[in-house]
N, C-alpha and C positions, 0 to 999 in steps of 0.2 A: 218251409219244408223241412223237413225232418232230417238229420244224420244218417242219410244213406251213402253208403261206399261208391266212386267210381274210380274204377279200376281199369288200367289198358289189361286186355286180356295176352296173358303167355300159355296158359294153360290150354294145350291142344288136345288132350285126351279124350278121348269115347263119350268118359262121363260127364266131359264140362260141352261137347258137343249136343249132348242128348238132351243136355239142361236147355240151351240153347234151341233145340228142335221142340222141346215140350211145351216152353214160351210162345215159337212160333206158332203150334198149333191151339193152342188156348188162344190167343189173338185171334188167328183165321176164324174160327167157331165162334169168338164172342162176338168179331164185328160182322161175321157173316161175307167174309172180304177174301180176296184170292191174294191176301200178301204174301211175299217170297222174299226175305231179308240176304239171299244168297249164302246158305251156308254150307252149298260145297265148295265155295273160295274161300272158306277160313282152314289157312296151313299155316304153319310153323314159319317153312320156308316162301316167299314168294305169293301170299296170300294177301287176302284185304286186313287193312289193320281193324282192329273191334275194340270196343272198350266197355263194360257192363257196370250195370247197378243192381246192388243188393241191398237187402235190409239188415237191421238188425238181427232176423234170425238165418242170416247169410242163404236169403232165397234170391233168386234171380227174378228181378220184377225191370228189368230194362235192359236195353242192348242196342248197339250203334257200332255200323261199321262204314267203312269208304274206301274207294281207292281211286287211282285215279289213272287216264288211257295217254294224255295229254301232257301232262306238267300243269296246265292250264286249270283245269275244274277238276273238283273234287264229288265223286258220286258215291250217295251217302243212301244207306239204307239204315231202317230204325224201328223199334219198338218198343211199349211200353205196359206192363200187366194190366190189365181190366180194372184191376182193383186198386191200382196206384197212379190212376191216372189225374191230371189236372193237379201237379202235387210239383212241377217243374223239372220232374227226374230226363224227360227227352232234353227237355231245355239245361241242365245238369251236364249231360253225355256230349252234347253239341258242342258245349264251351269247353269240355275235357280235350275234345278232340280236335277244335280249331286249332289251338294252343300248339299241336303238333303237325297238324295240315300247314299250317305258315310258316313252317321250315321247309316246307320243299318249293315256296314259292309260289304256292296256287291262291286263286284271286276268287274264284268262286264254288258254290255249293250249289251242288244239284242231288236235288231229293226226289223218290223213285214211289209214288205213291200207290197203289190200287185204286182205279176209278170210283169201284163200290165199297168203299171203304170211309164213309162218312167223319169217323173220328182221325182221320189220316191226314183228311182234305182241311177240315176242319184246325187242327194244330198247324200245318203247314202254312194256311193261310193267314193266321192268327202270328206267327214268324214276320210276315210280311215279304213271306216269295213268290211269285210273278209265276205264273202257269206258262209253259215253252213251248210244249206240243204233246202230243199221247200218241203212243206205240200199243198196238195189241203183241200181244205175245203168240204165238203160235205152235201146236204140237203134232208132228204126224200123227195120223190114223192109219192112215194104208196107202203106201205109195202104190199113187195111180199107173197102170204103163200109157208112155206117149207115142207106140207104133213106131213106124220107122223111121227112122233116124235123116233128116236135112242135110247134116253135116255125117259122113261115114268118115269124114278123117279128121273128126272132133277128139283130142284125147285130152284128157287131165294129168298133169303129172305135179311132182312139191316142186315146189317154188327155191329158186336158189339165190345167192348172193348175185349173180348176172341177170336175174329178173327181177332185182329191185328196182331200177330207173322204171319197167314199163310198171310194174306194182304201181309207185307213185305217181305216175302221170296215169295211171286205168284209175284210180282211187280219185284225184283230183280232179280231174275230167266230167266222173262221174257224179260223183258227192259234190261238188262245187265249192270244195277246200283250197287253197293254198297246196301249191308243191310244198313248201317247207314245212307248213302245220303236220302235213298228209305224211312224210317220210320221219315227219318226228312219231308221230303214230305209229305207222309201222314201227319201227325202230321198240320205241316201251312198250308194246303187245308181244314180242317174241319173246317164246319160252318152250317150252319141252312139250306142256298140254295144248299147246298151237301149232296148227298146219296151214301154211297157207299152199294151194293149187292154183296153178297158172292152165287157162284152159289154151290151148292151142287148134288152129285148124291146118292141118300140113305143118308151115314153119313158121306161121301165122300167129301171136299171142293176142288174144280177143277177148280175152277176160281173167277175172281170179274170183275166188272164194275160200274164205276161211273156216275153219273148223277148231272151235275150242272143246278140247274133250275133259269135261270139267270131272268125271269120273267114268269109271268103266261101263256103268251103264246110261251115262249122258252126255252127249251130243249138241252143240251149238251152234249154229251156221250163223257168221256172219261177215260182215263186208263184201257182199256179193255185189260185184258189176261188170259188165259189159262196156267195150269201150262206145264212149256215142255213136264212133262211126261203124259202128257191127251192131249197135242193135237195131231192134224189128225185124230180125232177120231168123229168131229160132234160136239162138245162142244160148240166151237165160235159161229157156225151158229144159236144152238139152244140158247145160252145165249144172243144173240144179238136182237135176233129175240124177246123172253118175252119181253125185257127190252123196244122195240121201243113198243110191244104192251100197256105195263106196264103207259107206258108213255104219250099213245093215250088216254087209260081210262080218263086220266087225261085233258084233253082237251087240250093240248100244239097241240097247232096247225103246230109249226117248230118245228122240231126235226135236231142237228146239228151233226158233229161230221168230226176231222179231220183226215189225214192221208198222212205219207211222202210219198212223190210221188213216191220214188223209189221201196215201198214195194206193190207190185203188187198181192201178195196172198192177204193183206187186201185191199186193193182196189177192186180186184176180187168179195170179200166176200162181201164185202156193198156194192157193184151195184148190187149183184145179189136178196140181199133182198128188194133193189126198192131204195136205196140213189143213186144222182146222185150230179157229181163236179158244185159247184158252181162259184168256184175261186180257184186262185193257190198264197199262197203266198211264196214267200223269206223271210229266215232270216239270218241276219247280226250280226256279234258279234264285239267286239271293248272294250278294258281295258275301267275302269271309269277313271284312273285317266289321262288316255286322255285329259278330258276335266278340271280336277281340277287344271292342273298344269300350263294352262295358265291366 
């Protein structure tokens, strides 16, 4: 490999962000893929960790970013300039990041690869990562009206500390995680840009939904769940519709969410409300120590 420079990103100026955005667009066009490396999450404070690779002409030719939601797994995005591939650049970025990731006690790397990126899939399989799941990224086209409410007393309000026990229970029962993991995850993913709404039917808490306002234009809905004992009664549709209306009232032009491709029930619900599939991503996992021992 040539003498490329691998550095941790510390410059979050518009000029630097624009270089990353231009590289992303170049890779998307060349690969004809739906690559998205999470540029909106690159912030000097409370943003993703990121690493850059520059050549001798100080041209940005490689990028890698990561974050963790649970302190166990590092979620990784990356890309390499088409003219500089197969030269060990992504591997070099990964080794540079791994030395920092290990200081957080993280054990596993999870790579998000567009399903339509043959180059990305080949690269990650060559590293020895294993496919764990596939997910659709969905974008709201136009909110569909849902008619009269089956639950006229249903309201959404911002969750507070007194709701935390319910949030943990609702999340863990819906998604099958332990309460300890769920609580840790909810604490770690708090932040000023992320709002948790609790759904109540009268005085009874029935579900929760979270919104990450990643920018003034874009909101990402996630961790949407209804207590299993309350499922099948139309709560999910009304909670989601109400949340989307609230987001649109705040003038967000893009409303996004993700759904596991095998979850046809959720997919059908989202489509009936007005979301459309915009991309598909595959997630690959491998142990962090694979890179540390090299």
